[in-house]
PQR file with spaces between the fields and no chain letter, atoms N, CA, C, O and H, PARSE charges and radii, in Angstrom:
ATOM       1  N    MET     1      35.795   -5.628  -49.808 -0.4000 1.5000
ATOM       2  CA   MET     1      35.466   -4.432  -50.550 -0.0000 2.0000
ATOM       3  C    MET     1      35.010   -3.361  -49.568  0.5500 1.7000
ATOM       4  O    MET     1      34.166   -3.614  -48.709 -0.5500 1.4000
ATOM       5  N    LYS     2      35.559   -2.193  -49.696 -0.4000 1.5000
ATOM       6  CA   LYS     2      35.264   -1.096  -48.784 -0.0000 2.0000
ATOM       7  C    LYS     2      34.092   -0.261  -49.310  0.5500 1.7000
ATOM       8  O    LYS     2      33.904   -0.119  -50.519 -0.5500 1.4000
ATOM       9  H    LYS     2      36.245   -1.987  -50.393  0.4000 1.0000
ATOM      10  N    ALA     3      33.324    0.279  -48.390 -0.4000 1.5000
ATOM      11  CA   ALA     3      32.182    1.118  -48.768 -0.0000 2.0000
ATOM      12  C    ALA     3      32.660    2.399  -49.438  0.5500 1.7000
ATOM      13  O    ALA     3      31.983    2.918  -50.325 -0.5500 1.4000
ATOM      14  H    ALA     3      33.478    0.164  -47.408  0.4000 1.0000
ATOM      15  N    ALA     4      33.809    2.914  -49.030 -0.4000 1.5000
ATOM      16  CA   ALA     4      34.346    4.133  -49.639 -0.0000 2.0000
ATOM      17  C    ALA     4      34.654    3.909  -51.120  0.5500 1.7000
ATOM      18  O    ALA     4      34.441    4.795  -51.948 -0.5500 1.4000
ATOM      19  H    ALA     4      34.359    2.493  -48.309  0.4000 1.0000
ATOM      20  N    GLU     5      35.154    2.727  -51.443 -0.4000 1.5000
ATOM      21  CA   GLU     5      35.422    2.396  -52.843 -0.0000 2.0000
ATOM      22  C    GLU     5      34.125    2.332  -53.639  0.5500 1.7000
ATOM      23  O    GLU     5      34.067    2.772  -54.787 -0.5500 1.4000
ATOM      24  H    GLU     5      35.327    2.007  -50.771  0.4000 1.0000
ATOM      25  N    LEU     6      33.096    1.786  -53.024 -0.4000 1.5000
ATOM      26  CA   LEU     6      31.812    1.643  -53.712 -0.0000 2.0000
ATOM      27  C    LEU     6      31.145    2.990  -53.945  0.5500 1.7000
ATOM      28  O    LEU     6      30.460    3.181  -54.950 -0.5500 1.4000
ATOM      29  H    LEU     6      33.144    1.429  -52.091  0.4000 1.0000
ATOM      30  N    ARG     7      31.341    3.914  -53.028 -0.4000 1.5000
ATOM      31  CA   ARG     7      30.702    5.228  -53.175 -0.0000 2.0000
ATOM      32  C    ARG     7      31.249    5.999  -54.373  0.5500 1.7000
ATOM      33  O    ARG     7      30.595    6.917  -54.867 -0.5500 1.4000
ATOM      34  H    ARG     7      31.897    3.758  -52.212  0.4000 1.0000
ATOM      35  N    GLU     8      32.433    5.637  -54.842 -0.4000 1.5000
ATOM      36  CA   GLU     8      33.024    6.295  -56.003 -0.0000 2.0000
ATOM      37  C    GLU     8      32.451    5.752  -57.308  0.5500 1.7000
ATOM      38  O    GLU     8      32.646    6.356  -58.363 -0.5500 1.4000
ATOM      39  H    GLU     8      32.964    4.891  -54.440  0.4000 1.0000
ATOM      40  N    SER     9      31.751    4.625  -57.253 -0.4000 1.5000
ATOM      41  CA   SER     9      31.193    3.985  -58.437 -0.0000 2.0000
ATOM      42  C    SER     9      29.851    4.595  -58.811  0.5500 1.7000
ATOM      43  O    SER     9      29.183    5.216  -57.984 -0.5500 1.4000
ATOM      44  H    SER     9      31.593    4.135  -56.396  0.4000 1.0000
ATOM      45  N    THR    10      29.469    4.409  -60.063 -0.4000 1.5000
ATOM      46  CA   THR    10      28.155    4.859  -60.526 -0.0000 2.0000
ATOM      47  C    THR    10      27.118    3.783  -60.191  0.5500 1.7000
ATOM      48  O    THR    10      27.463    2.669  -59.799 -0.5500 1.4000
ATOM      49  H    THR    10      30.012    3.905  -60.734  0.4000 1.0000
ATOM      50  N    ILE    11      25.860    4.135  -60.352 -0.4000 1.5000
ATOM      51  CA   ILE    11      24.779    3.195  -60.060 -0.0000 2.0000
ATOM      52  C    ILE    11      24.850    1.993  -61.005  0.5500 1.7000
ATOM      53  O    ILE    11      24.580    0.866  -60.589 -0.5500 1.4000
ATOM      54  H    ILE    11      25.579    5.040  -60.670  0.4000 1.0000
ATOM      55  N    GLU    12      25.211    2.221  -62.273 -0.4000 1.5000
ATOM      56  CA   GLU    12      25.316    1.127  -63.232 -0.0000 2.0000
ATOM      57  C    GLU    12      26.441    0.163  -62.847  0.5500 1.7000
ATOM      58  O    GLU    12      26.284   -1.054  -62.944 -0.5500 1.4000
ATOM      59  H    GLU    12      25.431    3.136  -62.611  0.4000 1.0000
ATOM      60  N    GLU    13      27.571    0.714  -62.413 -0.4000 1.5000
ATOM      61  CA   GLU    13      28.687   -0.126  -61.980 -0.0000 2.0000
ATOM      62  C    GLU    13      28.305   -0.934  -60.747  0.5500 1.7000
ATOM      63  O    GLU    13      28.673   -2.102  -60.628 -0.5500 1.4000
ATOM      64  H    GLU    13      27.699    1.703  -62.335  0.4000 1.0000
ATOM      65  N    LEU    14      27.571   -0.315  -59.831 -0.4000 1.5000
ATOM      66  CA   LEU    14      27.126   -1.024  -58.628 -0.0000 2.0000
ATOM      67  C    LEU    14      26.185   -2.171  -58.986  0.5500 1.7000
ATOM      68  O    LEU    14      26.263   -3.252  -58.403 -0.5500 1.4000
ATOM      69  H    LEU    14      27.272    0.634  -59.927  0.4000 1.0000
ATOM      70  N    ALA    15      25.301   -1.929  -59.944 -0.4000 1.5000
ATOM      71  CA   ALA    15      24.367   -2.975  -60.367 -0.0000 2.0000
ATOM      72  C    ALA    15      25.132   -4.141  -61.000  0.5500 1.7000
ATOM      73  O    ALA    15      24.791   -5.303  -60.779 -0.5500 1.4000
ATOM      74  H    ALA    15      25.238   -1.051  -60.418  0.4000 1.0000
ATOM      75  N    ARG    16      26.162   -3.829  -61.782 -0.4000 1.5000
ATOM      76  CA   ARG    16      26.971   -4.863  -62.409 -0.0000 2.0000
ATOM      77  C    ARG    16      27.738   -5.668  -61.350  0.5500 1.7000
ATOM      78  O    ARG    16      27.831   -6.893  -61.436 -0.5500 1.4000
ATOM      79  H    ARG    16      26.439   -2.885  -61.961  0.4000 1.0000
ATOM      80  N    LYS    17      28.285   -4.962  -60.351 -0.4000 1.5000
ATOM      81  CA   LYS    17      29.001   -5.643  -59.275 -0.0000 2.0000
ATOM      82  C    LYS    17      28.064   -6.557  -58.490  0.5500 1.7000
ATOM      83  O    LYS    17      28.427   -7.678  -58.132 -0.5500 1.4000
ATOM      84  H    LYS    17      28.209   -3.967  -60.281  0.4000 1.0000
ATOM      85  N    GLU    18      26.849   -6.061  -58.226 -0.4000 1.5000
ATOM      86  CA   GLU    18      25.880   -6.882  -57.489 -0.0000 2.0000
ATOM      87  C    GLU    18      25.554   -8.145  -58.274  0.5500 1.7000
ATOM      88  O    GLU    18      25.493   -9.235  -57.706 -0.5500 1.4000
ATOM      89  H    GLU    18      26.554   -5.150  -58.516  0.4000 1.0000
ATOM      90  N    GLN    19      25.349   -8.001  -59.559 -0.4000 1.5000
ATOM      91  CA   GLN    19      25.018   -9.145  -60.397 -0.0000 2.0000
ATOM      92  C    GLN    19      26.167  -10.171  -60.384  0.5500 1.7000
ATOM      93  O    GLN    19      25.924  -11.373  -60.277 -0.5500 1.4000
ATOM      94  H    GLN    19      25.399   -7.115  -60.020  0.4000 1.0000
ATOM      95  N    ASP    20      27.402   -9.699  -60.493 -0.4000 1.5000
ATOM      96  CA   ASP    20      28.556  -10.597  -60.464 -0.0000 2.0000
ATOM      97  C    ASP    20      28.675  -11.298  -59.117  0.5500 1.7000
ATOM      98  O    ASP    20      28.989  -12.487  -59.058 -0.5500 1.4000
ATOM      99  H    ASP    20      27.600   -8.722  -60.580  0.4000 1.0000
ATOM     100  N    MET    21      28.427  -10.566  -58.041 -0.4000 1.5000
ATOM     101  CA   MET    21      28.524  -11.155  -56.712 -0.0000 2.0000
ATOM     102  C    MET    21      27.428  -12.184  -56.480  0.5500 1.7000
ATOM     103  O    MET    21      27.674  -13.218  -55.859 -0.5500 1.4000
ATOM     104  H    MET    21      28.173   -9.600  -58.089  0.4000 1.0000
ATOM     105  N    ARG    22      26.233  -11.917  -56.964 -0.4000 1.5000
ATOM     106  CA   ARG    22      25.147  -12.886  -56.804 -0.0000 2.0000
ATOM     107  C    ARG    22      25.450  -14.166  -57.582  0.5500 1.7000
ATOM     108  O    ARG    22      25.126  -15.265  -57.133 -0.5500 1.4000
ATOM     109  H    ARG    22      26.033  -11.077  -57.469  0.4000 1.0000
ATOM     110  N    ARG    23      26.075  -14.012  -58.751 -0.4000 1.5000
ATOM     111  CA   ARG    23      26.469  -15.182  -59.540 -0.0000 2.0000
ATOM     112  C    ARG    23      27.521  -15.993  -58.777  0.5500 1.7000
ATOM     113  O    ARG    23      27.459  -17.222  -58.736 -0.5500 1.4000
ATOM     114  H    ARG    23      26.338  -13.119  -59.116  0.4000 1.0000
ATOM     115  N    GLU    24      28.486  -15.293  -58.175 -0.4000 1.5000
ATOM     116  CA   GLU    24      29.506  -15.966  -57.382 -0.0000 2.0000
ATOM     117  C    GLU    24      28.892  -16.661  -56.165  0.5500 1.7000
ATOM     118  O    GLU    24      29.276  -17.780  -55.824 -0.5500 1.4000
ATOM     119  H    GLU    24      28.537  -14.295  -58.209  0.4000 1.0000
ATOM     120  N    LEU    25      27.939  -15.994  -55.512 -0.4000 1.5000
ATOM     121  CA   LEU    25      27.259  -16.591  -54.361 -0.0000 2.0000
ATOM     122  C    LEU    25      26.539  -17.879  -54.765  0.5500 1.7000
ATOM     123  O    LEU    25      26.579  -18.872  -54.039 -0.5500 1.4000
ATOM     124  H    LEU    25      27.627  -15.085  -55.789  0.4000 1.0000
ATOM     125  N    PHE    26      25.889  -17.856  -55.915 -0.4000 1.5000
ATOM     126  CA   PHE    26      25.220  -19.058  -56.413 -0.0000 2.0000
ATOM     127  C    PHE    26      26.222  -20.189  -56.600  0.5500 1.7000
ATOM     128  O    PHE    26      25.975  -21.323  -56.188 -0.5500 1.4000
ATOM     129  H    PHE    26      25.857  -17.050  -56.505  0.4000 1.0000
ATOM     130  N    ASN    27      27.352  -19.874  -57.221 -0.4000 1.5000
ATOM     131  CA   ASN    27      28.372  -20.896  -57.447 -0.0000 2.0000
ATOM     132  C    ASN    27      28.927  -21.435  -56.128  0.5500 1.7000
ATOM     133  O    ASN    27      29.171  -22.634  -55.998 -0.5500 1.4000
ATOM     134  H    ASN    27      27.553  -18.953  -57.555  0.4000 1.0000
ATOM     135  N    LEU    28      29.124  -20.547  -55.152 -0.4000 1.5000
ATOM     136  CA   LEU    28      29.623  -20.988  -53.858 -0.0000 2.0000
ATOM     137  C    LEU    28      28.616  -21.896  -53.150  0.5500 1.7000
ATOM     138  O    LEU    28      28.996  -22.893  -52.536 -0.5500 1.4000
ATOM     139  H    LEU    28      28.925  -19.573  -55.258  0.4000 1.0000
ATOM     140  N    ARG    29      27.345  -21.550  -53.241 -0.4000 1.5000
ATOM     141  CA   ARG    29      26.315  -22.399  -52.635 -0.0000 2.0000
ATOM     142  C    ARG    29      26.282  -23.773  -53.302  0.5500 1.7000
ATOM     143  O    ARG    29      26.094  -24.795  -52.643 -0.5500 1.4000
ATOM     144  H    ARG    29      27.037  -20.740  -53.740  0.4000 1.0000
ATOM     145  N    PHE    30      26.468  -23.776  -54.610 -0.4000 1.5000
ATOM     146  CA   PHE    30      26.491  -25.037  -55.333 -0.0000 2.0000
ATOM     147  C    PHE    30      27.688  -25.878  -54.891  0.5500 1.7000
ATOM     148  O    PHE    30      27.561  -27.086  -54.695 -0.5500 1.4000
ATOM     149  H    PHE    30      26.620  -22.946  -55.146  0.4000 1.0000
ATOM     150  N    GLN    31      28.855  -25.237  -54.733 -0.4000 1.5000
ATOM     151  CA   GLN    31      30.051  -25.942  -54.270 -0.0000 2.0000
ATOM     152  C    GLN    31      29.845  -26.487  -52.855  0.5500 1.7000
ATOM     153  O    GLN    31      30.289  -27.590  -52.537 -0.5500 1.4000
ATOM     154  H    GLN    31      28.959  -24.255  -54.893  0.4000 1.0000
ATOM     155  N    LYS    32      29.171  -25.708  -52.013 -0.4000 1.5000
ATOM     156  CA   LYS    32      28.925  -26.153  -50.644 -0.0000 2.0000
ATOM     157  C    LYS    32      28.041  -27.395  -50.634  0.5500 1.7000
ATOM     158  O    LYS    32      28.273  -28.328  -49.865 -0.5500 1.4000
ATOM     159  H    LYS    32      28.810  -24.811  -52.271  0.4000 1.0000
ATOM     160  N    ALA    33      27.034  -27.398  -51.490 -0.4000 1.5000
ATOM     161  CA   ALA    33      26.103  -28.525  -51.543 -0.0000 2.0000
ATOM     162  C    ALA    33      26.793  -29.796  -52.029  0.5500 1.7000
ATOM     163  O    ALA    33      26.447  -30.898  -51.601 -0.5500 1.4000
ATOM     164  H    ALA    33      26.845  -26.640  -52.114  0.4000 1.0000
ATOM     165  N    THR    34      27.760  -29.642  -52.918 -0.4000 1.5000
ATOM     166  CA   THR    34      28.462  -30.811  -53.445 -0.0000 2.0000
ATOM     167  C    THR    34      29.696  -31.157  -52.625  0.5500 1.7000
ATOM     168  O    THR    34      30.349  -32.166  -52.892 -0.5500 1.4000
ATOM     169  H    THR    34      28.041  -28.748  -53.265  0.4000 1.0000
ATOM     170  N    GLY    35      30.026  -30.342  -51.636 -0.4000 1.5000
ATOM     171  CA   GLY    35      31.168  -30.613  -50.772 -0.0000 2.0000
ATOM     172  C    GLY    35      32.502  -30.229  -51.351  0.5500 1.7000
ATOM     173  O    GLY    35      33.538  -30.680  -50.861 -0.5500 1.4000
ATOM     174  H    GLY    35      29.496  -29.522  -51.420  0.4000 1.0000
ATOM     175  N    GLU    36      32.510  -29.407  -52.383 -0.4000 1.5000
ATOM     176  CA   GLU    36      33.755  -29.022  -53.053 -0.0000 2.0000
ATOM     177  C    GLU    36      34.273  -27.651  -52.624  0.5500 1.7000
ATOM     178  O    GLU    36      35.293  -27.196  -53.140 -0.5500 1.4000
ATOM     179  H    GLU    36      31.669  -29.041  -52.781  0.4000 1.0000
ATOM     180  N    ILE    37      33.602  -26.995  -51.705 -0.4000 1.5000
ATOM     181  CA   ILE    37      33.963  -25.624  -51.356 -0.0000 2.0000
ATOM     182  C    ILE    37      35.321  -25.605  -50.640  0.5500 1.7000
ATOM     183  O    ILE    37      35.566  -26.388  -49.723 -0.5500 1.4000
ATOM     184  H    ILE    37      32.773  -27.365  -51.286  0.4000 1.0000
ATOM     185  N    GLU    38      36.194  -24.690  -51.081 -0.4000 1.5000
ATOM     186  CA   GLU    38      37.528  -24.579  -50.498 -0.0000 2.0000
ATOM     187  C    GLU    38      37.541  -23.655  -49.285  0.5500 1.7000
ATOM     188  O    GLU    38      38.187  -23.949  -48.279 -0.5500 1.4000
ATOM     189  H    GLU    38      35.994  -24.053  -51.826  0.4000 1.0000
ATOM     190  N    ASN    39      36.824  -22.536  -49.385 -0.4000 1.5000
ATOM     191  CA   ASN    39      36.829  -21.548  -48.319 -0.0000 2.0000
ATOM     192  C    ASN    39      35.383  -21.216  -47.933  0.5500 1.7000
ATOM     193  O    ASN    39      34.779  -20.334  -48.544 -0.5500 1.4000
ATOM     194  H    ASN    39      36.299  -22.297  -50.202  0.4000 1.0000
ATOM     195  N    PRO    40      34.821  -21.893  -46.945 -0.5600 1.5000
ATOM     196  CA   PRO    40      33.417  -21.656  -46.578  0.2800 2.0000
ATOM     197  C    PRO    40      33.159  -20.247  -46.044  0.5500 1.7000
ATOM     198  O    PRO    40      32.024  -19.774  -46.101 -0.5500 1.4000
ATOM     199  N    MET    41      34.174  -19.574  -45.531 -0.4000 1.5000
ATOM     200  CA   MET    41      33.991  -18.209  -45.019 -0.0000 2.0000
ATOM     201  C    MET    41      33.740  -17.220  -46.154  0.5500 1.7000
ATOM     202  O    MET    41      33.272  -16.110  -45.902 -0.5500 1.4000
ATOM     203  H    MET    41      35.096  -19.958  -45.484  0.4000 1.0000
ATOM     204  N    ARG    42      34.036  -17.595  -47.384 -0.4000 1.5000
ATOM     205  CA   ARG    42      33.792  -16.721  -48.530 -0.0000 2.0000
ATOM     206  C    ARG    42      32.294  -16.480  -48.704  0.5500 1.7000
ATOM     207  O    ARG    42      31.888  -15.428  -49.199 -0.5500 1.4000
ATOM     208  H    ARG    42      34.416  -18.497  -47.588  0.4000 1.0000
ATOM     209  N    LEU    43      31.466  -17.453  -48.298 -0.4000 1.5000
ATOM     210  CA   LEU    43      30.012  -17.269  -48.373 -0.0000 2.0000
ATOM     211  C    LEU    43      29.582  -16.067  -47.548  0.5500 1.7000
ATOM     212  O    LEU    43      28.820  -15.222  -48.018 -0.5500 1.4000
ATOM     213  H    LEU    43      31.796  -18.307  -47.896  0.4000 1.0000
ATOM     214  N    ARG    44      30.071  -15.994  -46.326 -0.4000 1.5000
ATOM     215  CA   ARG    44      29.718  -14.886  -45.438 -0.0000 2.0000
ATOM     216  C    ARG    44      30.220  -13.559  -46.014  0.5500 1.7000
ATOM     217  O    ARG    44      29.499  -12.560  -46.007 -0.5500 1.4000
ATOM     218  H    ARG    44      30.690  -16.680  -45.944  0.4000 1.0000
ATOM     219  N    ALA    45      31.445  -13.557  -46.506 -0.4000 1.5000
ATOM     220  CA   ALA    45      32.039  -12.330  -47.034 -0.0000 2.0000
ATOM     221  C    ALA    45      31.277  -11.815  -48.248  0.5500 1.7000
ATOM     222  O    ALA    45      31.042  -10.612  -48.365 -0.5500 1.4000
ATOM     223  H    ALA    45      32.031  -14.367  -46.512  0.4000 1.0000
ATOM     224  N    ILE    46      30.892  -12.705  -49.147 -0.4000 1.5000
ATOM     225  CA   ILE    46      30.199  -12.264  -50.358 -0.0000 2.0000
ATOM     226  C    ILE    46      28.812  -11.734  -50.027  0.5500 1.7000
ATOM     227  O    ILE    46      28.339  -10.800  -50.674 -0.5500 1.4000
ATOM     228  H    ILE    46      31.083  -13.682  -49.052  0.4000 1.0000
ATOM     229  N    LYS    47      28.146  -12.323  -49.019 -0.4000 1.5000
ATOM     230  CA   LYS    47      26.837  -11.810  -48.600 -0.0000 2.0000
ATOM     231  C    LYS    47      26.962  -10.395  -48.048  0.5500 1.7000
ATOM     232  O    LYS    47      26.125   -9.536  -48.326 -0.5500 1.4000
ATOM     233  H    LYS    47      28.530  -13.082  -48.494  0.4000 1.0000
ATOM     234  N    LYS    48      28.006  -10.160  -47.270 -0.4000 1.5000
ATOM     235  CA   LYS    48      28.215   -8.822  -46.709 -0.0000 2.0000
ATOM     236  C    LYS    48      28.559   -7.823  -47.797  0.5500 1.7000
ATOM     237  O    LYS    48      28.131   -6.671  -47.738 -0.5500 1.4000
ATOM     238  H    LYS    48      28.686  -10.858  -47.044  0.4000 1.0000
ATOM     239  N    ASP    49      29.335   -8.255  -48.800 -0.4000 1.5000
ATOM     240  CA   ASP    49      29.667   -7.367  -49.910 -0.0000 2.0000
ATOM     241  C    ASP    49      28.413   -6.989  -50.702  0.5500 1.7000
ATOM     242  O    ASP    49      28.263   -5.842  -51.122 -0.5500 1.4000
ATOM     243  H    ASP    49      29.683   -9.191  -48.847  0.4000 1.0000
ATOM     244  N    ILE    50      27.521   -7.952  -50.901 -0.4000 1.5000
ATOM     245  CA   ILE    50      26.275   -7.663  -51.605 -0.0000 2.0000
ATOM     246  C    ILE    50      25.459   -6.646  -50.815  0.5500 1.7000
ATOM     247  O    ILE    50      24.882   -5.726  -51.393 -0.5500 1.4000
ATOM     248  H    ILE    50      27.643   -8.884  -50.559  0.4000 1.0000
ATOM     249  N    ALA    51      25.411   -6.810  -49.505 -0.4000 1.5000
ATOM     250  CA   ALA    51      24.667   -5.862  -48.663 -0.0000 2.0000
ATOM     251  C    ALA    51      25.281   -4.464  -48.757  0.5500 1.7000
ATOM     252  O    ALA    51      24.556   -3.470  -48.805 -0.5500 1.4000
ATOM     253  H    ALA    51      25.879   -7.558  -49.035  0.4000 1.0000
ATOM     254  N    ARG    52      26.606   -4.386  -48.784 -0.4000 1.5000
ATOM     255  CA   ARG    52      27.270   -3.078  -48.919 -0.0000 2.0000
ATOM     256  C    ARG    52      26.911   -2.419  -50.241  0.5500 1.7000
ATOM     257  O    ARG    52      26.613   -1.225  -50.289 -0.5500 1.4000
ATOM     258  H    ARG    52      27.195   -5.193  -48.745  0.4000 1.0000
ATOM     259  N    VAL    53      26.940   -3.200  -51.312 -0.4000 1.5000
ATOM     260  CA   VAL    53      26.605   -2.656  -52.634 -0.0000 2.0000
ATOM     261  C    VAL    53      25.176   -2.136  -52.642  0.5500 1.7000
ATOM     262  O    VAL    53      24.910   -1.047  -53.150 -0.5500 1.4000
ATOM     263  H    VAL    53      27.182   -4.170  -51.274  0.4000 1.0000
ATOM     264  N    LEU    54      24.256   -2.911  -52.081 -0.4000 1.5000
ATOM     265  CA   LEU    54      22.853   -2.493  -52.057 -0.0000 2.0000
ATOM     266  C    LEU    54      22.655   -1.240  -51.206  0.5500 1.7000
ATOM     267  O    LEU    54      21.850   -0.375  -51.549 -0.5500 1.4000
ATOM     268  H    LEU    54      24.472   -3.796  -51.669  0.4000 1.0000
ATOM     269  N    THR    55      23.385   -1.145  -50.101 -0.4000 1.5000
ATOM     270  CA   THR    55      23.283    0.031  -49.227 -0.0000 2.0000
ATOM     271  C    THR    55      23.766    1.276  -49.949  0.5500 1.7000
ATOM     272  O    THR    55      23.101    2.311  -49.922 -0.5500 1.4000
ATOM     273  H    THR    55      24.040   -1.848  -49.822  0.4000 1.0000
ATOM     274  N    VAL    56      24.916    1.181  -50.591 -0.4000 1.5000
ATOM     275  CA   VAL    56      25.469    2.346  -51.300 -0.0000 2.0000
ATOM     276  C    VAL    56      24.585    2.714  -52.485  0.5500 1.7000
ATOM     277  O    VAL    56      24.388    3.897  -52.763 -0.5500 1.4000
ATOM     278  H    VAL    56      25.457    0.341  -50.612  0.4000 1.0000
ATOM     279  N    ALA    57      24.048    1.717  -53.187 -0.4000 1.5000
ATOM     280  CA   ALA    57      23.145    2.001  -54.292 -0.0000 2.0000
ATOM     281  C    ALA    57      21.896    2.720  -53.807  0.5500 1.7000
ATOM     282  O    ALA    57      21.416    3.644  -54.465 -0.5500 1.4000
ATOM     283  H    ALA    57      24.208    0.756  -52.962  0.4000 1.0000
ATOM     284  N    GLY    58      21.369    2.305  -52.666 -0.4000 1.5000
ATOM     285  CA   GLY    58      20.205    2.980  -52.086 -0.0000 2.0000
ATOM     286  C    GLY    58      20.509    4.411  -51.716  0.5500 1.7000
ATOM     287  O    GLY    58      19.686    5.302  -51.929 -0.5500 1.4000
ATOM     288  H    GLY    58      21.759    1.555  -52.132  0.4000 1.0000
ATOM     289  N    GLU    59      21.696    4.640  -51.158 -0.4000 1.5000
ATOM     290  CA   GLU    59      22.096    6.016  -50.812 -0.0000 2.0000
ATOM     291  C    GLU    59      22.169    6.878  -52.053  0.5500 1.7000
ATOM     292  O    GLU    59      21.738    8.031  -52.039 -0.5500 1.4000
ATOM     293  H    GLU    59      22.364    3.917  -50.985  0.4000 1.0000
ATOM     294  N    LYS    60      22.715    6.327  -53.131 -0.4000 1.5000
ATOM     295  CA   LYS    60      22.867    7.098  -54.370 -0.0000 2.0000
ATOM     296  C    LYS    60      21.511    7.398  -55.011  0.5500 1.7000
ATOM     297  O    LYS    60      21.318    8.467  -55.590 -0.5500 1.4000
ATOM     298  H    LYS    60      23.066    5.391  -53.142  0.4000 1.0000
ATOM     299  N    LYS    61      20.582    6.461  -54.908 -0.4000 1.5000
ATOM     300  CA   LYS    61      19.266    6.671  -55.503 -0.0000 2.0000
ATOM     301  C    LYS    61      18.478    7.744  -54.765  0.5500 1.7000
ATOM     302  O    LYS    61      17.668    8.450  -55.366 -0.5500 1.4000
ATOM     303  H    LYS    61      20.739    5.592  -54.438  0.4000 1.0000
ATOM     304  N    LYS    62      18.716    7.866  -53.457 -0.4000 1.5000
ATOM     305  CA   LYS    62      17.998    8.884  -52.677 -0.0000 2.0000
ATOM     306  C    LYS    62      18.475   10.294  -52.991  0.5500 1.7000
ATOM     307  O    LYS    62      17.730   11.260  -52.830 -0.5500 1.4000
ATOM     308  H    LYS    62      19.373    7.293  -52.969  0.4000 1.0000
ATOM     309  N    LYS    63      19.703   10.405  -53.432 -0.4000 1.5000
ATOM     310  CA   LYS    63      20.257   11.745  -53.718 -0.0000 2.0000
ATOM     311  C    LYS    63      19.754   12.322  -54.997  0.5500 1.7000
ATOM     312  O    LYS    63      20.132   13.434  -55.364 -0.5500 1.4000
ATOM     313  H    LYS    63      20.309    9.621  -53.563  0.4000 1.0000
């Protein structure tokens, strides 16, 4: 997910995306613990996406 795409979203949409990503991160962690995870690199990617969403949301709140 690109930061430019996120900047076009509203704060409510960003909050919804963050919530969905955190839910996915939880599921991925659960899969990792049980040994069922297919793509372990997805954990890193989803964490970075969450950070991007939070950064863009912070920028929007300051404006």
